[in-house]
C-alpha positions as CSV (number, residue, x, y, z in Angstrom):
1,X,-21.9,-26.7,-5.4
2,X,-20.6,-23.1,-5.7
3,X,-21.4,-21.7,-9.2
4,X,-18.4,-20.6,-11.2
5,X,-17.6,-17.0,-11.6
6,X,-18.0,-17.5,-15.3
7,X,-21.7,-17.9,-14.8
8,X,-22.0,-14.2,-13.9
9,X,-21.8,-11.3,-16.3
10,X,-18.8,-9.0,-16.1
11,X,-20.1,-6.0,-14.0
12,X,-17.0,-3.8,-14.5
13,X,-14.3,-3.2,-17.1
14,X,-11.2,-5.4,-16.7
15,X,-8.6,-4.0,-16.1
16,X,-9.4,-0.6,-14.7
17,X,-7.3,2.5,-15.7
18,X,-3.7,2.6,-14.5
19,X,-2.9,3.8,-11.0
20,X,0.4,5.0,-12.2
21,X,0.5,7.4,-15.1
22,X,2.3,6.3,-18.3
23,X,4.3,9.6,-18.2
24,X,5.4,12.0,-15.6
25,X,4.0,15.0,-17.5
26,X,0.5,13.7,-17.1
27,X,-2.3,15.8,-15.4
28,X,-2.5,13.1,-12.7
29,X,1.1,13.7,-11.7
30,X,0.6,17.4,-11.7
31,X,-2.5,17.1,-9.5
32,X,-0.5,14.8,-7.1
33,X,2.5,17.2,-6.9
34,X,0.3,20.2,-6.3
35,X,-1.8,18.4,-3.6
36,X,1.3,17.1,-1.8
37,X,3.1,20.5,-2.0
38,X,0.0,22.5,-0.8
39,X,-0.8,20.0,2.0
40,X,2.9,20.3,3.2
41,X,2.9,24.1,3.1
42,X,-0.4,24.4,5.0
43,X,-0.1,21.6,7.6
44,X,3.6,20.7,8.2
45,X,5.1,23.1,10.6
46,X,8.3,20.9,10.7
47,X,8.8,21.4,7.0
48,X,8.4,25.2,7.0
49,X,10.8,28.1,7.5
50,X,9.8,31.7,8.3
51,X,9.6,33.6,5.1
52,X,11.7,36.4,6.5
53,X,14.7,34.1,6.9
54,X,14.6,32.5,3.4
55,X,17.3,34.3,1.4
56,X,17.7,33.5,-2.3
57,X,21.0,31.9,-3.2
58,X,23.6,34.2,-4.9
59,X,22.1,33.5,-8.3
60,X,18.8,32.0,-9.4
61,X,16.9,31.5,-12.6
62,X,14.0,33.9,-12.7
63,X,11.0,32.3,-14.4
64,X,8.7,35.3,-14.4
65,X,8.9,35.8,-18.0
66,X,8.5,33.5,-21.1
67,X,12.3,33.3,-21.4
68,X,14.1,32.7,-18.1
69,X,17.1,34.8,-17.0
70,X,19.8,34.5,-14.5
71,X,19.1,36.8,-11.5
72,X,21.8,38.0,-9.1
73,X,19.7,38.1,-5.8
74,X,21.9,40.5,-3.8
75,X,20.3,39.1,-0.6
76,X,16.8,39.2,-1.8
77,X,14.2,37.1,0.2
78,X,11.9,34.6,-1.6
79,X,10.8,31.0,-2.1
80,X,12.6,28.9,-4.7
81,X,13.0,25.4,-6.0
82,X,16.3,23.6,-6.4
83,X,17.1,20.9,-9.0
84,X,18.9,17.7,-8.1
85,X,20.1,15.9,-11.3
86,X,23.0,14.3,-12.9
87,X,24.9,16.1,-15.6
88,X,25.7,13.0,-17.7
89,X,28.4,12.3,-20.3
90,X,27.4,15.1,-22.7
91,X,28.6,18.7,-22.3
92,X,26.2,20.5,-20.0
93,X,24.9,24.0,-20.6
94,X,26.8,26.2,-18.1
95,X,27.4,29.7,-16.9
96,X,30.9,30.9,-17.6
97,X,32.6,34.3,-17.1
98,X,32.2,35.0,-20.8
99,X,28.4,34.6,-20.9
100,X,27.5,35.7,-17.3
101,X,26.3,39.1,-18.3
102,X,24.4,37.8,-21.3
103,X,22.5,35.3,-19.2
104,X,21.4,38.0,-16.8
105,X,19.3,39.4,-19.7
106,X,18.1,36.2,-21.0
107,X,19.0,32.5,-21.3
108,X,19.0,31.2,-24.9
109,X,15.9,28.9,-24.8
110,X,17.1,26.6,-27.6
111,X,20.3,25.7,-25.7
112,X,18.6,24.8,-22.3
113,X,19.0,21.1,-21.8
114,X,15.8,19.0,-21.5
115,X,16.2,18.1,-17.9
116,X,16.6,21.7,-16.8
117,X,13.7,22.7,-19.1
118,X,11.5,20.0,-17.5
119,X,12.5,21.4,-14.0
120,X,11.5,24.9,-15.1
121,X,8.1,23.5,-16.2
122,X,7.6,21.8,-12.8
123,X,8.6,24.8,-10.8
124,X,6.3,27.1,-12.9
125,X,3.4,24.7,-12.6
126,X,3.8,24.7,-8.8
127,X,3.9,28.5,-8.6
128,X,7.6,28.9,-7.8
129,X,9.2,31.9,-9.6
130,X,12.8,31.0,-8.9
131,X,14.9,27.9,-9.6
132,X,18.4,27.1,-8.6
133,X,20.5,24.9,-11.0
134,X,24.2,24.3,-10.2
135,X,25.3,24.5,-13.9
136,X,23.8,27.9,-14.4
137,X,23.9,29.4,-10.9
138,X,27.6,28.8,-10.3
139,X,30.2,30.3,-12.7
140,X,31.8,27.0,-13.7
141,X,35.1,28.4,-15.0
142,X,35.7,30.7,-11.9
143,X,37.4,28.5,-9.2
144,X,36.7,31.1,-6.4
145,X,33.1,31.3,-7.3
146,X,32.8,27.6,-7.5
147,X,34.5,27.0,-4.1
148,X,32.3,29.7,-2.4
149,X,29.0,28.4,-3.8
150,X,29.9,24.8,-3.2
151,X,30.4,25.7,0.5
152,X,26.8,27.0,0.5
153,X,25.0,23.8,-0.4
154,X,23.5,23.3,3.1
155,X,21.7,26.7,2.7
156,X,20.8,26.2,-1.0
157,X,19.1,22.8,-0.5
158,X,18.1,23.2,3.0
159,X,16.3,26.6,2.4
160,X,14.7,25.5,-0.9
161,X,10.9,25.4,-0.7
162,X,11.1,22.2,-2.9
163,X,13.9,20.1,-4.3
164,X,12.9,18.7,-7.7
165,X,14.8,15.4,-8.2
166,X,15.3,14.2,-11.8
167,X,15.9,10.6,-10.6
168,X,15.1,8.9,-13.9
169,X,17.3,11.1,-16.0
170,X,20.8,9.9,-16.9
171,X,22.0,13.3,-18.0
172,X,21.0,16.9,-18.4
173,X,19.9,16.4,-22.0
174,X,17.5,13.4,-21.4
175,X,14.7,15.0,-19.4
176,X,12.4,13.3,-16.9
177,X,8.9,14.4,-17.8
178,X,8.4,12.7,-21.1
179,X,9.8,9.2,-20.4
180,X,7.6,6.2,-20.6
181,X,7.4,4.6,-17.2
182,X,8.8,1.1,-16.7
183,X,5.7,-0.5,-15.2
184,X,2.5,1.4,-15.9
185,X,-0.1,-1.0,-14.6
186,X,-3.6,-0.7,-13.2
187,X,-6.2,-2.0,-10.7
188,X,-7.9,-5.2,-11.5
189,X,-11.5,-6.0,-10.5
190,X,-12.3,-9.6,-9.5
191,X,-15.5,-11.2,-8.5
192,X,-16.8,-12.4,-5.2
193,X,-18.4,-15.8,-5.9
194,X,-20.5,-15.6,-2.7
195,X,-21.8,-12.2,-3.6
196,X,-21.4,-11.4,-7.4
197,X,-23.1,-8.0,-7.1
198,X,-20.3,-6.9,-4.9
199,X,-16.9,-7.2,-6.9
200,X,-13.6,-6.3,-5.1
201,X,-10.6,-4.5,-6.4
202,X,-7.1,-6.0,-6.5
203,X,-5.1,-2.7,-6.5
204,X,-1.7,-2.6,-8.4
205,X,1.2,-1.4,-6.2
206,X,4.9,-1.2,-6.7
207,X,5.6,-3.8,-4.0
208,X,7.2,-3.1,-0.7
209,X,10.7,-3.3,-2.0
210,X,10.1,-0.6,-4.5
211,X,7.5,1.8,-2.9
212,X,9.0,5.1,-1.9
213,X,12.5,3.8,-2.9
214,X,15.2,6.4,-3.5
215,X,17.5,3.6,-4.8
216,X,16.0,3.7,-8.3
217,X,17.4,5.6,-11.3
218,X,20.7,7.2,-12.3
219,X,20.5,10.0,-9.7
220,X,20.9,7.5,-6.9
221,X,24.3,6.6,-8.1
222,X,25.7,10.1,-8.0
223,X,27.6,11.3,-4.9
224,X,26.6,14.9,-5.1
225,X,22.9,14.0,-5.1
226,X,23.2,12.3,-1.7
227,X,23.5,15.4,0.3
228,X,21.0,17.1,-1.9
229,X,18.4,14.6,-0.8
230,X,19.4,14.6,2.8
231,X,19.2,18.4,3.2
232,X,15.9,18.7,1.5
233,X,12.8,19.7,3.5
234,X,10.5,18.7,0.6
235,X,11.7,16.4,-2.0
236,X,9.6,15.6,-5.2
237,X,11.2,12.4,-6.8
238,X,10.6,11.7,-10.5
239,X,11.8,8.0,-10.6
240,X,11.7,5.6,-13.5
241,X,8.5,4.0,-12.0
242,X,6.4,6.7,-10.4
243,X,6.3,10.1,-8.7
244,X,6.9,10.1,-5.0
245,X,6.9,12.7,-2.2
246,X,9.3,12.9,0.7
247,X,9.2,15.6,3.4
248,X,9.6,16.0,7.2
249,X,6.0,15.1,7.7
250,X,4.9,12.4,5.2
251,X,6.1,10.2,2.5
252,X,3.7,9.1,-0.2
253,X,3.6,8.0,-3.8
254,X,1.4,7.6,-6.9
255,X,0.6,3.9,-6.2
256,X,-0.1,4.2,-2.5
257,X,-3.8,5.3,-2.7
258,X,-6.4,6.7,-5.0
259,X,-6.3,10.2,-3.4
260,X,-3.2,12.3,-3.7
261,X,-3.5,13.6,-0.3
262,X,-3.2,10.2,1.3
263,X,-0.1,9.0,3.0
264,X,1.8,5.9,2.5
265,X,0.6,3.0,4.7
266,X,4.0,2.8,6.4
267,X,4.4,6.4,7.2
268,X,2.1,8.0,9.8
269,X,1.2,11.8,9.6
270,X,1.9,12.1,13.3
271,X,5.3,13.5,13.9
272,X,6.3,11.2,16.6
273,X,5.2,8.0,14.9
274,X,7.0,9.2,11.6
275,X,10.1,9.9,13.6
276,X,10.1,6.4,15.1
277,X,9.7,4.8,11.7
278,X,12.4,7.1,10.2
279,X,14.9,7.1,13.0
280,X,17.1,4.6,11.2
281,X,16.8,6.4,7.9
282,X,19.9,8.5,7.1
283,X,18.2,10.2,4.2
284,X,16.8,13.2,6.0
285,X,18.6,15.8,8.1
286,X,15.5,16.4,10.3
287,X,15.7,12.7,11.4
288,X,19.4,12.8,11.8
289,X,19.4,15.9,14.1
290,X,16.1,15.4,15.9
291,X,16.0,15.6,19.7
292,X,15.0,11.9,19.8
293,X,18.6,11.1,18.5
294,X,21.3,10.9,21.1
295,X,24.9,11.9,20.1
296,X,25.8,8.2,20.1
297,X,23.0,7.4,17.7
298,X,24.3,10.1,15.4
299,X,27.9,8.9,15.5
300,X,26.7,5.4,14.8
301,X,24.4,6.5,11.9
302,X,27.4,8.4,10.4
303,X,29.7,5.3,10.4
304,X,27.2,2.5,9.8
305,X,24.8,4.1,7.3
306,X,25.9,7.5,5.9
307,X,29.5,6.7,5.1
308,X,28.7,3.3,3.3
309,X,25.7,4.9,1.5
310,X,27.6,7.9,0.3
311,X,30.9,6.2,-0.6
312,X,29.4,3.7,-2.9
313,X,28.2,6.6,-5.1
314,X,30.2,7.9,-8.1
315,X,32.0,11.2,-8.7
316,X,33.2,12.6,-11.9
317,X,36.1,14.2,-10.0
318,X,37.3,12.0,-7.1
319,X,38.7,15.2,-5.5
320,X,35.1,16.2,-4.7
321,X,34.7,13.3,-2.4
322,X,35.0,15.4,0.9
323,X,33.2,18.6,-0.3
324,X,30.3,16.7,-1.8
325,X,29.3,15.6,1.7
326,X,30.5,18.7,3.6
327,X,27.0,20.3,3.9
328,X,25.7,17.3,5.7
329,X,28.8,17.2,7.9
330,X,28.3,20.9,8.8
331,X,24.7,20.3,9.9
332,X,25.6,17.3,12.0
333,X,28.6,19.1,13.4
334,X,26.2,21.8,14.7
335,X,24.1,19.2,16.4
336,X,27.0,17.3,17.8
337,X,29.2,20.4,18.6
338,X,31.9,18.4,16.9
339,X,34.1,18.8,13.8
340,X,34.7,16.4,11.0
341,X,38.3,15.8,9.9
342,X,38.7,13.8,6.6
343,X,35.5,11.8,7.3
344,X,36.2,11.2,11.1
345,X,34.7,13.1,14.0
346,X,37.2,14.6,16.4
347,X,35.1,13.5,19.5
348,X,35.1,9.9,18.2
349,X,38.5,9.7,16.6
350,X,39.8,6.8,18.4
351,X,36.6,4.7,18.1
352,X,36.2,5.5,14.3
353,X,39.9,4.7,13.5
354,X,39.1,1.0,14.4
355,X,38.0,-0.2,11.0
356,X,39.5,-1.9,7.9
357,X,39.8,0.0,4.7
358,X,40.7,-0.6,1.1
359,X,42.2,1.5,-1.6
360,X,39.9,2.3,-4.5
361,X,41.1,2.7,-8.0
362,X,41.4,6.5,-7.4
363,X,41.6,8.2,-4.0
364,X,42.4,11.5,-2.6
365,X,45.7,11.7,-0.6
366,X,44.8,12.4,3.1
367,X,41.1,11.4,2.7
368,X,39.8,8.2,4.4
369,X,39.7,5.1,2.2
């Protein structure tokens, strides 16, 4: 008769410490973020751009001093982070013509919303001096400046050394570093009845439906955030459950393995294997425009995956529907040698007109339904 496990003393504490930190501002999350960022910078050629071609956006936040200030770059070269977040329902803290000059001297720290302040902390901890935030780096009451800068999103997010995604924050005033995670759980040690001196570990994980998911949190519902994710070379996602990393080389997360440098079990560090796994994933411009993709594949991905994924997201101004995806269209157009007209490619106009549509509550005249 096999003895019961209760006959043996408990050799290890039960449960073990959580695999996922309770809060995103933990030292564990900082170690993971640093390890992933440094690994990518050192090892992933496909994620890097030559330093001499990375020009700072028109304006960035300069984090060199205790009090950030708005810097007019004048074509200066340098590495920077970009923030992807949702403004929320509360009034955001913005740059306007009346405060533009004052902000170039110093931003009033007490007025900086929590989400932006958290992004400043992350950028600073990762050694990045400059940060791009749309609310502060675009003059919001200057239509010409807004139109010009909105047309540069492909460069802003594509050239950023890192995109910091505040996925768990529902607005600029909520923040993402100090929230209590939804499911902070830990590994559990059990016992081998055949060999009680050799217990085994049942490791807690998010589950296949949640691991590395970008569909969690308020940010995933915003249309502008879609192209910010697609264009990013490196994307650090602060979701409601955990911290995850997405780049052109690997995808990984807190719950995947004990070591921060390890890669998620479904994503191989080998470029070819990763590309095969990701070829049906519309969430990365490197996959969308890779040599492995035929033009037919790209056209199909646009209609079958990108358009449905994008159009289900919300916009504060429905008139932004076309411009909020224009940067992705520009990059795809360069690869296809084609031009997008109101959501339809010139080279595939006849084929792409063969679909049924419906009228939403609000729509832009002349735009596809």
